[in-house]
One Martini backbone bead per residue (centre of mass of N, CA, C, O) as a GRO file, in nm:
protein
  562
    1UNK     BB    1   0.097   0.034   0.022
    2UNK     BB    2   0.033   0.373  -0.081
    3UNK     BB    3   0.115   0.719  -0.079
    4UNK     BB    4  -0.036   1.004  -0.236
    5UNK     BB    5   0.012   1.324  -0.352
    6UNK     BB    6  -0.128   1.598  -0.443
    7UNK     BB    7  -0.111   1.768  -0.763
    8UNK     BB    8  -0.087   2.060  -0.923
    9UNK     BB    9  -0.128   2.207  -1.199
   10UNK     BB   10   0.121   2.331  -1.427
   11UNK     BB   11   0.260   2.557  -1.614
   12UNK     BB   12   0.465   2.475  -1.923
   13UNK     BB   13   0.341   2.686  -2.138
   14UNK     BB   14   0.324   2.914  -2.363
   15UNK     BB   15   0.163   3.060  -2.625
   16UNK     BB   16   0.438   3.006  -2.808
   17UNK     BB   17   0.550   2.703  -2.696
   18UNK     BB   18   0.728   2.771  -2.469
   19UNK     BB   19   0.887   2.716  -2.187
   20UNK     BB   20   0.843   2.803  -1.884
   21UNK     BB   21   1.003   3.034  -1.655
   22UNK     BB   22   1.206   2.997  -1.358
   23UNK     BB   23   1.338   3.005  -1.075
   24UNK     BB   24   1.466   2.776  -0.864
   25UNK     BB   25   1.351   2.902  -0.605
   26UNK     BB   26   1.052   2.903  -0.705
   27UNK     BB   27   1.034   2.597  -0.763
   28UNK     BB   28   1.071   2.507  -0.475
   29UNK     BB   29   0.812   2.632  -0.369
   30UNK     BB   30   0.613   2.493  -0.563
   31UNK     BB   31   0.682   2.205  -0.460
   32UNK     BB   32   0.592   2.242  -0.170
   33UNK     BB   33   0.301   2.308  -0.235
   34UNK     BB   34   0.242   2.036  -0.391
   35UNK     BB   35   0.305   1.871  -0.110
   36UNK     BB   36   0.148   2.049   0.136
   37UNK     BB   37   0.290   2.287   0.250
   38UNK     BB   38   0.215   2.541   0.501
   39UNK     BB   39   0.507   2.583   0.645
   40UNK     BB   40   0.792   2.788   0.735
   41UNK     BB   41   1.112   2.802   0.913
   42UNK     BB   42   1.297   3.108   0.958
   43UNK     BB   43   1.631   3.239   0.896
   44UNK     BB   44   1.754   3.477   0.728
   45UNK     BB   45   1.945   3.494   0.409
   46UNK     BB   46   2.135   3.583   0.134
   47UNK     BB   47   2.161   3.279   0.021
   48UNK     BB   48   1.806   3.261  -0.004
   49UNK     BB   49   1.638   3.496  -0.148
   50UNK     BB   50   1.482   3.350  -0.379
   51UNK     BB   51   1.304   3.184  -0.190
   52UNK     BB   52   1.178   3.418  -0.037
   53UNK     BB   53   1.049   3.535  -0.291
   54UNK     BB   54   0.871   3.285  -0.349
   55UNK     BB   55   0.707   3.316  -0.073
   56UNK     BB   56   0.555   3.587  -0.099
   57UNK     BB   57   0.300   3.453  -0.299
   58UNK     BB   58   0.244   3.213  -0.131
   59UNK     BB   59   0.073   2.968   0.074
   60UNK     BB   60   0.310   2.983   0.253
   61UNK     BB   61   0.397   3.017   0.578
   62UNK     BB   62   0.621   3.254   0.721
   63UNK     BB   63   0.834   3.180   0.995
   64UNK     BB   64   0.998   3.413   1.183
   65UNK     BB   65   1.287   3.365   1.355
   66UNK     BB   66   1.550   3.414   1.613
   67UNK     BB   67   1.659   3.110   1.576
   68UNK     BB   68   1.771   2.820   1.443
   69UNK     BB   69   1.689   2.637   1.675
   70UNK     BB   70   1.393   2.728   1.677
   71UNK     BB   71   1.324   2.658   1.383
   72UNK     BB   72   1.390   2.346   1.398
   73UNK     BB   73   1.202   2.282   1.629
   74UNK     BB   74   0.942   2.364   1.485
   75UNK     BB   75   0.974   2.170   1.248
   76UNK     BB   76   0.987   1.912   1.417
   77UNK     BB   77   0.709   1.944   1.546
   78UNK     BB   78   0.555   1.946   1.280
   79UNK     BB   79   0.639   1.651   1.204
   80UNK     BB   80   0.485   1.520   1.453
   81UNK     BB   81   0.183   1.637   1.360
   82UNK     BB   82   0.251   1.512   1.073
   83UNK     BB   83   0.296   1.345   0.765
   84UNK     BB   84   0.472   1.575   0.703
   85UNK     BB   85   0.732   1.758   0.680
   86UNK     BB   86   0.923   1.969   0.827
   87UNK     BB   87   1.026   2.320   0.767
   88UNK     BB   88   1.353   2.465   0.714
   89UNK     BB   89   1.544   2.788   0.701
   90UNK     BB   90   1.893   2.858   0.640
   91UNK     BB   91   2.208   2.957   0.663
   92UNK     BB   92   2.524   2.961   0.646
   93UNK     BB   93   2.731   2.835   0.870
   94UNK     BB   94   2.613   2.961   1.149
   95UNK     BB   95   2.323   2.875   1.082
   96UNK     BB   96   2.383   2.571   1.053
   97UNK     BB   97   2.498   2.530   1.335
   98UNK     BB   98   2.238   2.617   1.494
   99UNK     BB   99   2.051   2.384   1.352
  100UNK     BB  100   2.158   2.106   1.464
  101UNK     BB  101   1.969   2.044   1.708
  102UNK     BB  102   1.712   1.977   1.540
  103UNK     BB  103   1.837   1.748   1.377
  104UNK     BB  104   1.898   1.556   1.614
  105UNK     BB  105   1.610   1.528   1.706
  106UNK     BB  106   1.499   1.405   1.441
  107UNK     BB  107   1.683   1.157   1.441
  108UNK     BB  108   1.610   1.030   1.729
  109UNK     BB  109   1.279   1.075   1.675
  110UNK     BB  110   1.182   1.015   1.388
  111UNK     BB  111   1.154   1.293   1.209
  112UNK     BB  112   1.014   1.464   0.960
  113UNK     BB  113   1.265   1.665   0.782
  114UNK     BB  114   1.348   1.980   0.614
  115UNK     BB  115   1.669   2.132   0.545
  116UNK     BB  116   1.748   2.448   0.435
  117UNK     BB  117   2.070   2.561   0.294
  118UNK     BB  118   2.248   2.818   0.241
  119UNK     BB  119   2.504   2.898  -0.002
  120UNK     BB  120   2.759   2.952  -0.159
  121UNK     BB  121   2.878   3.006  -0.441
  122UNK     BB  122   2.987   2.788  -0.665
  123UNK     BB  123   3.246   2.960  -0.758
  124UNK     BB  124   3.358   2.972  -0.434
  125UNK     BB  125   3.446   2.702  -0.392
  126UNK     BB  126   3.729   2.615  -0.212
  127UNK     BB  127   3.815   2.941  -0.090
  128UNK     BB  128   3.728   3.046   0.184
  129UNK     BB  129   3.466   3.166   0.207
  130UNK     BB  130   3.217   3.326   0.331
  131UNK     BB  131   3.077   3.085   0.531
  132UNK     BB  132   3.218   2.833   0.468
  133UNK     BB  133   3.119   2.481   0.423
  134UNK     BB  134   3.079   2.130   0.477
  135UNK     BB  135   2.777   1.986   0.452
  136UNK     BB  136   2.847   1.678   0.455
  137UNK     BB  137   3.041   1.670   0.696
  138UNK     BB  138   2.834   1.786   0.904
  139UNK     BB  139   2.550   1.593   0.824
  140UNK     BB  140   2.582   1.286   0.743
  141UNK     BB  141   2.547   1.152   1.050
  142UNK     BB  142   2.245   1.329   1.099
  143UNK     BB  143   2.122   1.222   0.819
  144UNK     BB  144   1.971   1.063   0.564
  145UNK     BB  145   2.029   1.321   0.375
  146UNK     BB  146   2.265   1.500   0.150
  147UNK     BB  147   2.194   1.779  -0.060
  148UNK     BB  148   2.299   1.945  -0.371
  149UNK     BB  149   2.226   2.222  -0.585
  150UNK     BB  150   2.417   2.218  -0.880
  151UNK     BB  151   2.149   2.191  -1.064
  152UNK     BB  152   1.886   2.380  -1.140
  153UNK     BB  153   1.698   2.169  -1.305
  154UNK     BB  154   1.674   1.989  -1.016
  155UNK     BB  155   1.497   2.128  -0.801
  156UNK     BB  156   1.232   1.959  -0.789
  157UNK     BB  157   1.363   1.682  -0.754
  158UNK     BB  158   1.512   1.736  -0.486
  159UNK     BB  159   1.260   1.794  -0.320
  160UNK     BB  160   1.115   1.526  -0.368
  161UNK     BB  161   1.345   1.352  -0.249
  162UNK     BB  162   1.345   1.479   0.033
  163UNK     BB  163   1.056   1.413   0.112
  164UNK     BB  164   1.080   1.110   0.076
  165UNK     BB  165   1.322   1.053   0.268
  166UNK     BB  166   1.183   1.161   0.530
  167UNK     BB  167   0.933   0.936   0.506
  168UNK     BB  168   1.090   0.695   0.439
  169UNK     BB  169   1.065   0.474   0.645
  170UNK     BB  170   1.247   0.592   0.873
  171UNK     BB  171   1.211   0.877   0.986
  172UNK     BB  172   1.371   1.203   0.896
  173UNK     BB  173   1.634   1.400   0.818
  174UNK     BB  174   1.692   1.651   0.559
  175UNK     BB  175   1.947   1.799   0.351
  176UNK     BB  176   1.955   2.119   0.162
  177UNK     BB  177   2.159   2.270  -0.066
  178UNK     BB  178   2.180   2.640  -0.166
  179UNK     BB  179   2.316   2.798  -0.400
  180UNK     BB  180   2.281   3.131  -0.471
  181UNK     BB  181   2.330   3.115  -0.788
  182UNK     BB  182   2.153   2.869  -0.867
  183UNK     BB  183   1.862   2.976  -0.765
  184UNK     BB  184   1.863   3.215  -0.995
  185UNK     BB  185   1.813   3.035  -1.216
  186UNK     BB  186   1.664   2.961  -1.513
  187UNK     BB  187   1.381   2.736  -1.548
  188UNK     BB  188   1.175   2.505  -1.585
  189UNK     BB  189   0.840   2.481  -1.425
  190UNK     BB  190   0.828   2.196  -1.399
  191UNK     BB  191   0.711   1.936  -1.186
  192UNK     BB  192   0.780   1.708  -0.955
  193UNK     BB  193   0.639   1.446  -0.842
  194UNK     BB  194   0.539   1.281  -0.597
  195UNK     BB  195   0.663   1.022  -0.389
  196UNK     BB  196   0.572   0.733  -0.296
  197UNK     BB  197   0.501   0.574   0.021
  198UNK     BB  198   0.575   0.304   0.182
  199UNK     BB  199   0.380   0.098   0.440
  200UNK     BB  200   0.325  -0.186   0.425
  201UNK     BB  201   0.259  -0.500   0.609
  202UNK     BB  202   0.086  -0.781   0.677
  203UNK     BB  203   0.137  -1.093   0.649
  204UNK     BB  204   0.032  -1.405   0.686
  205UNK     BB  205   0.272  -1.484   0.860
  206UNK     BB  206   0.252  -1.254   1.061
  207UNK     BB  207  -0.037  -1.307   1.160
  208UNK     BB  208   0.012  -1.594   1.260
  209UNK     BB  209   0.238  -1.529   1.462
  210UNK     BB  210   0.079  -1.328   1.639
  211UNK     BB  211  -0.159  -1.508   1.709
  212UNK     BB  212   0.007  -1.730   1.848
  213UNK     BB  213   0.138  -1.551   2.063
  214UNK     BB  214  -0.123  -1.448   2.194
  215UNK     BB  215  -0.256  -1.723   2.259
  216UNK     BB  216   0.004  -1.810   2.451
  217UNK     BB  217  -0.051  -1.567   2.626
  218UNK     BB  218  -0.083  -1.412   2.959
  219UNK     BB  219   0.118  -1.127   2.928
  220UNK     BB  220   0.055  -0.892   2.732
  221UNK     BB  221   0.241  -0.617   2.554
  222UNK     BB  222   0.215  -0.292   2.442
  223UNK     BB  223   0.423  -0.050   2.253
  224UNK     BB  224   0.420   0.286   2.189
  225UNK     BB  225   0.551   0.492   1.905
  226UNK     BB  226   0.639   0.759   1.753
  227UNK     BB  227   0.537   0.969   1.436
  228UNK     BB  228   0.341   0.750   1.239
  229UNK     BB  229   0.060   0.836   1.306
  230UNK     BB  230  -0.293   0.841   1.344
  231UNK     BB  231  -0.596   0.894   1.476
  232UNK     BB  232  -0.737   0.653   1.347
  233UNK     BB  233  -0.528   0.439   1.432
  234UNK     BB  234  -0.545   0.493   1.737
  235UNK     BB  235  -0.845   0.426   1.770
  236UNK     BB  236  -0.839   0.134   1.664
  237UNK     BB  237  -0.631   0.028   1.862
  238UNK     BB  238  -0.783   0.089   2.124
  239UNK     BB  239  -1.034  -0.082   2.062
  240UNK     BB  240  -0.884  -0.353   2.044
  241UNK     BB  241  -0.765  -0.359   2.326
  242UNK     BB  242  -1.031  -0.331   2.487
  243UNK     BB  243  -1.173  -0.582   2.372
  244UNK     BB  244  -0.911  -0.774   2.481
  245UNK     BB  245  -0.769  -0.685   2.742
  246UNK     BB  246  -0.507  -0.511   2.653
  247UNK     BB  247  -0.206  -0.366   2.713
  248UNK     BB  248  -0.053  -0.024   2.710
  249UNK     BB  249   0.238   0.149   2.649
  250UNK     BB  250   0.456   0.437   2.652
  251UNK     BB  251   0.679   0.593   2.517
  252UNK     BB  252   0.885   0.825   2.584
  253UNK     BB  253   0.710   1.112   2.511
  254UNK     BB  254   0.420   0.956   2.367
  255UNK     BB  255   0.160   1.037   2.480
  256UNK     BB  256  -0.189   0.941   2.342
  257UNK     BB  257  -0.242   0.705   2.156
  258UNK     BB  258  -0.335   0.600   2.423
  259UNK     BB  259  -0.542   0.702   2.630
  260UNK     BB  260  -0.530   0.804   2.958
  261UNK     BB  261  -0.843   0.670   3.012
  262UNK     BB  262  -0.778   0.396   2.930
  263UNK     BB  263  -0.802   0.061   3.031
  264UNK     BB  264  -0.520  -0.004   2.859
  265UNK     BB  265  -0.359   0.212   3.004
  266UNK     BB  266  -0.016   0.184   3.184
  267UNK     BB  267   0.193   0.392   3.081
  268UNK     BB  268   0.514   0.496   3.095
  269UNK     BB  269   0.836   0.447   2.918
  270UNK     BB  270   1.125   0.562   3.097
  271UNK     BB  271   1.260   0.801   3.233
  272UNK     BB  272   1.129   0.804   3.552
  273UNK     BB  273   0.959   0.574   3.584
  274UNK     BB  274   0.748   0.384   3.717
  275UNK     BB  275   0.809   0.088   3.856
  276UNK     BB  276   0.578  -0.098   3.746
  277UNK     BB  277   0.645  -0.039   3.445
  278UNK     BB  278   0.929  -0.149   3.442
  279UNK     BB  279   0.849  -0.445   3.529
  280UNK     BB  280   0.688  -0.523   3.278
  281UNK     BB  281   0.922  -0.607   3.082
  282UNK     BB  282   0.982  -0.874   3.249
  283UNK     BB  283   0.690  -1.001   3.297
  284UNK     BB  284   0.625  -1.023   3.022
  285UNK     BB  285   0.560  -1.275   2.753
  286UNK     BB  286   0.469  -1.028   2.545
  287UNK     BB  287   0.628  -0.799   2.321
  288UNK     BB  288   0.483  -0.511   2.141
  289UNK     BB  289   0.614  -0.305   1.906
  290UNK     BB  290   0.483   0.023   1.787
  291UNK     BB  291   0.689   0.247   1.610
  292UNK     BB  292   0.922   0.098   1.770
  293UNK     BB  293   1.205   0.027   1.985
  294UNK     BB  294   1.427  -0.132   2.207
  295UNK     BB  295   1.608   0.096   2.355
  296UNK     BB  296   1.783   0.270   2.576
  297UNK     BB  297   1.548   0.398   2.743
  298UNK     BB  298   1.353   0.155   2.773
  299UNK     BB  299   1.613  -0.040   2.883
  300UNK     BB  300   1.802   0.109   3.075
  301UNK     BB  301   2.077   0.080   2.912
  302UNK     BB  302   2.062  -0.221   2.806
  303UNK     BB  303   1.922  -0.413   3.054
  304UNK     BB  304   1.639  -0.458   2.971
  305UNK     BB  305   1.527  -0.717   2.796
  306UNK     BB  306   1.799  -0.929   2.721
  307UNK     BB  307   1.679  -1.198   2.713
  308UNK     BB  308   1.672  -1.441   2.459
  309UNK     BB  309   1.393  -1.580   2.564
  310UNK     BB  310   1.239  -1.352   2.489
  311UNK     BB  311   0.930  -1.207   2.356
  312UNK     BB  312   0.965  -1.011   2.051
  313UNK     BB  313   0.774  -0.772   1.873
  314UNK     BB  314   0.846  -0.578   1.570
  315UNK     BB  315   0.691  -0.271   1.457
  316UNK     BB  316   0.847  -0.161   1.154
  317UNK     BB  317   0.962   0.009   0.862
  318UNK     BB  318   1.251  -0.071   0.965
  319UNK     BB  319   1.461  -0.330   0.867
  320UNK     BB  320   1.724  -0.253   1.052
  321UNK     BB  321   1.662  -0.181   1.355
  322UNK     BB  322   1.751   0.082   1.458
  323UNK     BB  323   1.831   0.083   1.814
  324UNK     BB  324   1.809  -0.197   1.904
  325UNK     BB  325   1.742  -0.443   2.167
  326UNK     BB  326   1.756  -0.758   2.204
  327UNK     BB  327   1.519  -0.959   2.121
  328UNK     BB  328   1.392  -1.120   1.807
  329UNK     BB  329   1.114  -1.293   1.701
  330UNK     BB  330   0.960  -1.060   1.521
  331UNK     BB  331   0.912  -0.889   1.209
  332UNK     BB  332   0.711  -0.600   1.109
  333UNK     BB  333   0.674  -0.433   0.802
  334UNK     BB  334   0.527  -0.135   0.930
  335UNK     BB  335   0.312   0.094   0.968
  336UNK     BB  336   0.091   0.151   1.209
  337UNK     BB  337  -0.178   0.178   1.046
  338UNK     BB  338  -0.143  -0.085   0.881
  339UNK     BB  339  -0.119  -0.275   1.116
  340UNK     BB  340  -0.396  -0.208   1.241
  341UNK     BB  341  -0.569  -0.294   1.006
  342UNK     BB  342  -0.473  -0.597   1.045
  343UNK     BB  343  -0.524  -0.642   1.349
  344UNK     BB  344  -0.847  -0.606   1.343
  345UNK     BB  345  -0.874  -0.904   1.207
  346UNK     BB  346  -0.803  -1.014   1.484
  347UNK     BB  347  -0.957  -1.281   1.657
  348UNK     BB  348  -0.994  -1.323   2.015
  349UNK     BB  349  -1.009  -1.486   2.293
  350UNK     BB  350  -1.072  -1.388   2.609
  351UNK     BB  351  -0.875  -1.380   2.882
  352UNK     BB  352  -0.867  -1.376   3.219
  353UNK     BB  353  -0.568  -1.301   3.244
  354UNK     BB  354  -0.589  -1.034   3.090
  355UNK     BB  355  -0.779  -0.888   3.277
  356UNK     BB  356  -0.600  -0.899   3.532
  357UNK     BB  357  -0.343  -0.774   3.417
  358UNK     BB  358  -0.467  -0.503   3.321
  359UNK     BB  359  -0.604  -0.415   3.586
  360UNK     BB  360  -0.351  -0.398   3.757
  361UNK     BB  361  -0.192  -0.186   3.585
  362UNK     BB  362  -0.416   0.025   3.576
  363UNK     BB  363  -0.430   0.073   3.881
  364UNK     BB  364  -0.137   0.182   3.906
  365UNK     BB  365  -0.177   0.420   3.713
  366UNK     BB  366  -0.409   0.562   3.864
  367UNK     BB  367  -0.248   0.613   4.120
  368UNK     BB  368  -0.014   0.772   3.990
  369UNK     BB  369  -0.225   0.990   3.832
  370UNK     BB  370  -0.339   1.106   4.070
  371UNK     BB  371  -0.434   1.387   4.188
  372UNK     BB  372  -0.362   1.621   4.375
  373UNK     BB  373  -0.423   1.865   4.567
  374UNK     BB  374  -0.589   2.183   4.507
  375UNK     BB  375  -0.507   2.275   4.782
  376UNK     BB  376  -0.334   2.499   4.918
  377UNK     BB  377  -0.071   2.587   5.087
  378UNK     BB  378   0.131   2.788   5.315
  379UNK     BB  379   0.360   2.790   5.114
  380UNK     BB  380   0.525   2.743   4.861
  381UNK     BB  381   0.523   2.685   4.554
  382UNK     BB  382   0.356   2.420   4.356
  383UNK     BB  383   0.325   2.186   4.110
  384UNK     BB  384   0.093   2.020   4.221
  385UNK     BB  385  -0.109   2.254   4.238
  386UNK     BB  386  -0.101   2.339   3.945
  387UNK     BB  387  -0.191   2.070   3.816
  388UNK     BB  388  -0.462   2.036   3.965
  389UNK     BB  389  -0.583   2.309   3.849
  390UNK     BB  390  -0.527   2.278   3.543
  391UNK     BB  391  -0.654   2.005   3.460
  392UNK     BB  392  -0.952   2.095   3.527
  393UNK     BB  393  -0.948   2.293   3.251
  394UNK     BB  394  -0.910   2.075   3.038
  395UNK     BB  395  -0.948   1.966   2.743
  396UNK     BB  396  -0.934   1.673   2.551
  397UNK     BB  397  -0.734   1.837   2.324
  398UNK     BB  398  -0.491   1.881   2.475
  399UNK     BB  399  -0.154   2.021   2.477
  400UNK     BB  400   0.186   1.910   2.533
  401UNK     BB  401   0.508   2.055   2.593
  402UNK     BB  402   0.866   1.957   2.586
  403UNK     BB  403   1.170   1.926   2.699
  404UNK     BB  404   1.424   1.911   2.948
  405UNK     BB  405   1.367   1.758   3.261
  406UNK     BB  406   1.217   1.723   3.571
  407UNK     BB  407   0.965   1.901   3.501
  408UNK     BB  408   0.829   1.686   3.302
  409UNK     BB  409   0.704   1.479   3.514
  410UNK     BB  410   0.430   1.619   3.560
  411UNK     BB  411   0.322   1.544   3.280
  412UNK     BB  412   0.363   1.239   3.282
  413UNK     BB  413   0.168   1.200   3.529
  414UNK     BB  414  -0.098   1.424   3.473
  415UNK     BB  415  -0.140   1.461   3.180
  416UNK     BB  416  -0.431   1.435   2.964
  417UNK     BB  417  -0.372   1.230   2.713
  418UNK     BB  418  -0.622   1.185   2.435
  419UNK     BB  419  -0.423   1.211   2.185
  420UNK     BB  420  -0.256   1.216   1.920
  421UNK     BB  421  -0.009   1.438   1.967
  422UNK     BB  422  -0.037   1.558   2.288
  423UNK     BB  423   0.284   1.496   2.302
  424UNK     BB  424   0.551   1.728   2.264
  425UNK     BB  425   0.891   1.612   2.227
  426UNK     BB  426   1.233   1.552   2.333
  427UNK     BB  427   1.387   1.232   2.319
  428UNK     BB  428   1.699   1.348   2.328
  429UNK     BB  429   1.715   1.570   2.565
  430UNK     BB  430   1.652   1.857   2.457
  431UNK     BB  431   1.704   2.173   2.514
  432UNK     BB  432   1.473   2.439   2.420
  433UNK     BB  433   1.183   2.308   2.310
  434UNK     BB  434   0.924   2.424   2.440
  435UNK     BB  435   0.860   2.693   2.292
  436UNK     BB  436   0.872   2.614   1.991
  437UNK     BB  437   0.663   2.378   2.014
  438UNK     BB  438   0.427   2.554   2.117
  439UNK     BB  439   0.408   2.731   1.869
  440UNK     BB  440   0.360   2.510   1.661
  441UNK     BB  441   0.099   2.399   1.798
  442UNK     BB  442  -0.066   2.665   1.792
  443UNK     BB  443  -0.059   2.695   1.479
  444UNK     BB  444  -0.184   2.412   1.413
  445UNK     BB  445  -0.388   2.451   1.691
  446UNK     BB  446  -0.580   2.722   1.744
  447UNK     BB  447  -0.831   2.568   1.918
  448UNK     BB  448  -0.619   2.472   2.128
  449UNK     BB  449  -0.477   2.373   2.420
  450UNK     BB  450  -0.152   2.499   2.500
  451UNK     BB  451   0.113   2.345   2.688
  452UNK     BB  452   0.410   2.446   2.866
  453UNK     BB  453   0.694   2.293   3.036
  454UNK     BB  454   0.948   2.480   3.196
  455UNK     BB  455   1.256   2.536   3.272
  456UNK     BB  456   1.475   2.772   3.361
  457UNK     BB  457   1.714   2.677   3.188
  458UNK     BB  458   1.553   2.597   2.931
  459UNK     BB  459   1.405   2.863   2.857
  460UNK     BB  460   1.672   3.042   2.786
  461UNK     BB  461   1.742   2.897   2.508
  462UNK     BB  462   1.427   2.996   2.363
  463UNK     BB  463   1.255   3.245   2.479
  464UNK     BB  464   1.270   3.449   2.232
  465UNK     BB  465   1.025   3.309   2.070
  466UNK     BB  466   0.795   3.488   2.186
  467UNK     BB  467   0.812   3.686   1.953
  468UNK     BB  468   0.690   3.488   1.750
  469UNK     BB  469   0.424   3.445   1.889
  470UNK     BB  470   0.330   3.741   1.870
  471UNK     BB  471   0.352   3.776   1.556
  472UNK     BB  472   0.150   3.495   1.497
  473UNK     BB  473  -0.062   3.425   1.740
  474UNK     BB  474   0.043   3.258   1.961
  475UNK     BB  475  -0.127   3.074   2.264
  476UNK     BB  476   0.038   2.971   2.496
  477UNK     BB  477   0.101   2.803   2.798
  478UNK     BB  478   0.352   2.908   3.026
  479UNK     BB  479   0.555   2.707   3.244
  480UNK     BB  480   0.788   2.819   3.488
  481UNK     BB  481   1.014   2.623   3.664
  482UNK     BB  482   1.173   2.774   3.947
  483UNK     BB  483   1.485   2.627   4.103
  484UNK     BB  484   1.777   2.740   4.046
  485UNK     BB  485   1.839   2.482   3.843
  486UNK     BB  486   1.987   2.191   3.717
  487UNK     BB  487   1.815   1.927   3.817
  488UNK     BB  488   1.914   1.668   3.676
  489UNK     BB  489   2.218   1.712   3.727
  490UNK     BB  490   2.194   1.729   4.033
  491UNK     BB  491   2.099   1.441   4.074
  492UNK     BB  492   2.353   1.308   3.962
  493UNK     BB  493   2.546   1.450   4.155
  494UNK     BB  494   2.430   1.332   4.422
  495UNK     BB  495   2.488   1.036   4.343
  496UNK     BB  496   2.817   1.075   4.278
  497UNK     BB  497   2.851   1.384   4.440
  498UNK     BB  498   2.787   1.435   4.736
  499UNK     BB  499   2.772   1.759   4.849
  500UNK     BB  500   2.892   1.871   4.541
  501UNK     BB  501   2.822   2.157   4.419
  502UNK     BB  502   2.857   2.194   4.049
  503UNK     BB  503   2.733   2.375   3.779
  504UNK     BB  504   2.388   2.404   3.867
  505UNK     BB  505   2.346   2.701   3.939
  506UNK     BB  506   2.097   2.977   3.945
  507UNK     BB  507   2.029   3.308   3.810
  508UNK     BB  508   1.728   3.478   3.762
  509UNK     BB  509   1.496   3.632   3.602
  510UNK     BB  510   1.200   3.802   3.513
  511UNK     BB  511   0.980   3.623   3.336
  512UNK     BB  512   0.720   3.793   3.336
  513UNK     BB  513   0.852   4.048   3.214
  514UNK     BB  514   0.937   3.917   2.954
  515UNK     BB  515   0.656   3.851   2.850
  516UNK     BB  516   0.561   4.144   2.840
  517UNK     BB  517   0.784   4.247   2.643
  518UNK     BB  518   0.675   4.040   2.410
  519UNK     BB  519   0.333   4.068   2.443
  520UNK     BB  520   0.235   3.928   2.698
  521UNK     BB  521   0.151   3.734   2.972
  522UNK     BB  522   0.257   3.793   3.320
  523UNK     BB  523   0.328   3.585   3.620
  524UNK     BB  524   0.415   3.580   3.962
  525UNK     BB  525   0.486   3.286   4.180
  526UNK     BB  526   0.545   3.208   4.538
  527UNK     BB  527   0.264   3.122   4.644
  528UNK     BB  528   0.036   2.874   4.670
  529UNK     BB  529  -0.224   3.054   4.710
  530UNK     BB  530  -0.176   3.191   4.401
  531UNK     BB  531  -0.222   2.976   4.181
  532UNK     BB  532  -0.524   2.975   4.088
  533UNK     BB  533  -0.532   3.277   3.999
  534UNK     BB  534  -0.307   3.258   3.786
  535UNK     BB  535  -0.448   3.064   3.599
  536UNK     BB  536  -0.697   3.232   3.542
  537UNK     BB  537  -0.546   3.479   3.422
  538UNK     BB  538  -0.398   3.333   3.193
  539UNK     BB  539  -0.650   3.213   3.046
  540UNK     BB  540  -0.789   3.486   3.001
  541UNK     BB  541  -0.572   3.607   2.817
  542UNK     BB  542  -0.596   3.398   2.595
  543UNK     BB  543  -0.915   3.412   2.540
  544UNK     BB  544  -0.947   3.738   2.532
  545UNK     BB  545  -0.655   3.863   2.422
  546UNK     BB  546  -0.481   3.671   2.239
  547UNK     BB  547  -0.236   3.562   2.421
  548UNK     BB  548   0.023   3.477   2.567
  549UNK     BB  549   0.120   3.286   2.869
  550UNK     BB  550   0.301   3.338   3.190
  551UNK     BB  551   0.420   3.126   3.457
  552UNK     BB  552   0.610   3.215   3.741
  553UNK     BB  553   0.738   2.944   3.928
  554UNK     BB  554   0.847   2.942   4.257
  555UNK     BB  555   1.050   2.685   4.383
  556UNK     BB  556   1.175   2.432   4.537
  557UNK     BB  557   1.427   2.239   4.591
  558UNK     BB  558   1.408   1.888   4.542
  559UNK     BB  559   1.125   1.874   4.401
  560UNK     BB  560   0.927   1.597   4.290
  561UNK     BB  561   0.705   1.401   4.114
  562UNK     BB  562   0.892   1.096   4.163
   0.00000   0.00000   0.00000
């Protein structure tokens, strides 16, 4: 089964019968439009002015960002929320260097993304020209493909190849270099059609093997992950699990594929996971990964589920199984939606053992995720109080975005992810992701409540993108948990070098005033008693004034979600 993207007819001849001409830069934009790209995230540079000119009258929304790291994070988040790649555009040398962080996130998170990088003129190459760098040497090990448009007439073909490569097989980032003189050349305007992406599927042998494994299993467990699902596939998968009383856990920072309140959902698996969920991996007698593989984070550093006698089924479109560890009993080469289509044809008698197994794990998850008291204490502000009061206000389609740090654990534990892609995060542990991803989510889902939880250290890595939020009308709720330290690193420090604090403490600015300076709503909260009113005021600003809102929550150090 393949997916094909609709392409709009393009004029190829003038009235005189000669082929119409456009600049290669304009043809690049036309090809992106034909592939269905809705927006691109840019930090402009003189190296790709002709592409920017092509964007001027196109249907693509150009999101002008303040830093290349912010631009690529937004594009990466866009790729997580859509079937199409996210698109970013940056300039040569320093711009390309700054963009690398988003590229690494897309690589480790298997996110489809295309990064266009303006380059020095072709004629200046290998002469140590201003901002010259070797694009393939820089990016070859961290991208699926690195292509350079050395021949202007191949502009549309290169874009179509880049889009295909980003989506085909295990999704990931693709880099396209654009020499500034080449993209100005006039070429025929005919466009290369989109290249269909194979989605795989279960063979009869696969179906028989999975049916036999499930039939003989007493404690089966599915683990969902990756960015290659659709809402329809997630809904069908959840219905099948619930019908058969079979449990599913979520890969670290991908919660929502199976809804938070589903009787089959038994919690997240990843760093800082609750202990009962960790034990699941060893206790289950059949583990089925869908859309992901048992890698470093899931297996706690390649330690858990390594016994070769264990039974593991891996469902992934990547035949190389890159990143997996432990035994492989059977691989099914399929994207999640196609696998689910075939899975729902499998009818099994429900075992009483499955009911007991699922109910036990679901009970532990419900206990773990039960909200703390919403009644404030008499002391300093607490994240527990904020989450208890915030969650009560959230609609079922709310979205949460996360960067990296211990502050994210409050969302892992309490945020009610009810839809696919309702948790957008950096699974490579990259800091600075929270604000750009929240902006991307708010622009993609303007009618939904978007919340981001940022640490104080993490916020300042890309907090300037709030200017981008204000410019384009993004309205996320930003919670900055300020404990005046890099908390995750401090935790590791205390474990290995107890009572020797070094390099982890912070002195922070007034984040609420920063939010106001950028054109949003900001409020500082130091006392727990003020938390409910602060949430009300922030949500009122979003809903009535149509601006982003930031709650600067000053908390005590060493207080954790779990």
